[in-house]
C-alpha positions in Angstrom: 77.5 140.5 41.1 78.9 138.1 43.6 81.7 139.4 45.9 83.9 138.0 48.6 85.1 140.1 51.6 88.4 138.8 52.8 88.6 140.9 56.0 88.5 140.1 59.7 85.0 139.6 61.1 83.3 142.8 61.8 82.6 143.6 65.5 79.0 144.6 64.8 76.5 145.3 62.0 77.2 149.0 61.9 80.9 148.2 61.2 79.6 146.3 58.1 77.3 149.1 56.9 80.0 151.7 57.3 82.3 149.5 55.3 79.8 149.4 52.4 79.3 153.0 52.5 83.1 153.8 52.5 83.7 151.1 49.9 81.2 152.5 47.4 81.8 156.2 48.5 78.2 156.8 49.3 76.5 159.7 50.9 75.6 158.5 54.4 72.5 161.0 54.3 71.4 159.5 51.0 71.8 155.8 51.3 70.6 153.6 48.4 68.7 151.3 50.8 68.0 148.6 48.3 71.7 148.3 47.3 72.9 148.4 51.0 70.3 145.8 52.0 71.3 143.4 49.2 75.0 143.7 50.1 74.3 143.3 53.8 72.2 140.1 53.3 74.7 138.7 50.9 77.4 139.1 53.5 75.2 137.2 56.1 74.8 134.5 53.6 78.6 134.3 53.2 78.8 133.9 57.0 76.4 131.0 56.8 78.3 129.3 54.1 81.5 129.5 56.2 79.5 128.0 59.1 80.0 131.2 61.2 77.2 131.7 63.7 75.4 134.9 62.8 74.9 137.2 65.8 71.4 138.4 66.7 72.4 142.1 66.2 73.2 141.4 62.6 69.7 139.8 62.2 68.1 142.7 63.7 69.8 145.3 61.5 69.0 143.0 58.4 65.3 143.1 59.4 65.4 146.8 59.9 67.0 147.4 56.5 64.3 145.2 54.8 61.5 147.1 56.7 62.9 150.4 55.5 63.3 149.0 51.9 59.6 147.9 52.0 58.5 151.5 53.3 60.4 153.1 50.4 58.9 150.8 47.8 55.3 151.4 49.0 53.6 154.5 47.3 53.5 157.6 49.4 50.3 159.8 49.8 50.7 163.1 48.1 49.6 164.9 51.1 52.2 163.7 53.3 54.8 166.4 52.3 56.5 166.5 55.8 56.7 162.8 56.3 60.0 161.6 57.7 62.4 159.7 55.4 62.3 155.9 56.4 66.1 155.9 56.2 66.5 158.5 59.0 66.3 155.7 61.7 69.3 153.8 60.3 71.2 157.1 59.2 71.0 158.5 62.8 72.1 155.2 64.3 75.1 155.0 61.9 76.0 158.7 62.6 75.9 158.1 66.3 78.0 155.0 65.9 80.5 156.7 63.7 80.9 159.4 66.3 82.0 156.8 68.9 84.2 155.0 66.4 86.2 158.2 65.7 87.4 158.4 69.3 88.0 154.6 69.8 91.6 154.9 68.6 92.4 157.8 70.9 90.9 155.8 73.8 92.9 152.8 72.9 96.2 154.9 73.0 95.1 156.3 76.4 94.5 152.7 77.7 97.9 151.6 76.5 99.5 154.6 78.4 97.5 153.8 81.6 98.5 150.2 81.4 102.2 151.1 81.5 101.7 153.1 84.6 102.7 151.5 88.0 99.8 151.3 90.4 100.3 153.2 93.7 100.8 150.6 96.3 99.8 150.4 100.0 102.6 149.6 102.5 100.2 147.5 104.7 98.8 145.5 101.9 102.3 144.8 100.3 103.6 143.7 103.7 100.7 141.4 104.3 101.1 140.0 100.7 104.7 139.3 101.3 104.1 137.6 104.6 101.5 135.4 103.0 103.6 134.4 100.0 106.6 133.4 102.2 104.6 131.9 105.1 106.2 134.3 107.7 105.2 133.7 111.4 105.5 137.4 112.3 103.8 140.8 111.7 106.0 142.8 109.3 104.3 145.9 110.5 105.8 145.5 114.0 109.2 144.1 113.7 111.6 144.6 116.5 115.1 143.5 117.3 114.1 140.5 119.2 111.9 139.1 116.3 114.9 139.7 113.9 117.2 137.7 116.2 114.6 134.9 116.3 114.4 134.8 112.6 118.2 134.9 112.3 118.6 132.0 114.8 116.1 129.9 112.8 118.0 130.6 109.5 121.3 129.6 111.1 119.8 126.5 112.6 118.5 125.4 109.1 121.9 126.2 107.5 123.7 124.1 110.3 121.3 121.3 109.9 121.6 121.2 106.1 125.4 121.2 106.3 125.6 118.5 109.0 123.2 116.2 107.4 124.5 112.6 107.3 125.3 111.5 103.9 125.8 107.7 103.3 128.2 106.9 100.5 128.6 103.2 99.3 132.2 102.4 98.2 133.0 99.1 96.6 135.8 97.1 98.2 139.1 97.2 96.3 139.7 93.6 97.2 138.0 90.3 96.4 138.7 86.7 97.7 139.7 85.4 94.2 142.1 88.3 93.8 143.8 87.7 97.0 144.1 84.1 96.3 146.0 84.9 93.1 148.2 87.3 95.0 149.2 84.7 97.5 149.8 82.1 94.8 152.2 84.5 93.1 154.0 85.3 96.4 154.4 81.6 97.2 156.1 80.9 93.9 159.0 83.2 94.8 159.4 82.6 98.6 159.2 79.4 100.7 156.6 80.6 103.3 155.0 83.8 104.4 153.9 84.7 107.9 150.4 86.1 108.4 151.9 89.1 110.5 154.1 89.9 107.5 150.9 90.2 105.3 149.3 92.5 107.9 152.4 94.7 108.0 152.4 95.0 104.2 148.8 96.2 104.2 147.4 97.0 107.7 144.0 98.0 106.3 141.3 96.1 108.1 139.4 95.1 105.0 142.6 93.8 103.4 143.4 91.6 106.4 139.9 90.1 106.4 140.2 89.3 102.5 143.6 87.8 103.0 142.4 85.6 105.7 139.5 84.4 103.7 141.7 83.7 100.8 144.1 81.6 103.0 141.1 79.5 104.3 140.0 78.8 100.7 143.4 77.8 99.6 143.8 75.6 102.6 140.5 74.0 101.7 141.6 73.4 98.2 144.8 71.6 99.5 147.1 74.2 97.8 148.9 75.4 101.0 149.8 74.2 104.4 149.9 76.1 107.7 152.5 76.0 110.4 151.4 77.4 113.8 154.0 79.2 115.9 154.2 79.1 119.7 151.5 81.1 121.5 149.2 80.7 118.4 149.5 84.4 117.8 151.0 83.9 114.3 151.2 81.3 111.6 153.1 80.7 108.4 151.7 79.6 105.2 153.6 77.7 102.4 152.8 76.1 99.1 152.7 72.4 98.7 155.6 70.8 96.8 153.7 70.6 93.6 152.7 74.3 93.8 156.2 75.5 94.6 158.5 76.9 91.8 161.1 74.4 90.7 164.6 75.1 92.1 167.1 76.5 89.7 170.3 74.3 89.3 
């Protein structure tokens, strides 16, 4: 009968043979070699169908089983009463393998316990490892007060350098020439003239003075205002032309 084994791949051919023996509840000392050989070869055929590479040790065991099967099929001489059973070769190997398999679980538990243990460290080796990891320029085995002060001084210097690092911030101007032109137009609609010094007093910020001056120049070029210079040329008044001025209220 055809059968399908849905188990993880066996680690070796003896795992497979022991599986067959346990599955069919066979006596390991009296193995039906023909039956075991057929099952073993059928499994190898299944591996080939699944495109799994058959390891060489499986092929060796398959050849050994077939050799034993042939020996058992051949007629035996009547005089050879004390001839060894051909199956002894594979039976002894299975018994030896089974012996080691019985302690694998215990060894696995011992391995897990050992892996959880912390390895005893070496102070010299640990200090060298730390020095290499953090690229320290001193021998940690011979640290004195002077060396500690040097390290402290370097740390402080780096801290000061980091905090005093120049940071450039770009801030947009809150003024524009067009905006200041509109501002001056509105002022000149309510009052007859404005002195430049009065504009400076209202907003003494340097950038505001610059934009106000540029706005006055553009309004002058557009012919919307006139300028009257005072004595000493330290100040001037600006006034709107008649057509720009607000009509008088009667």
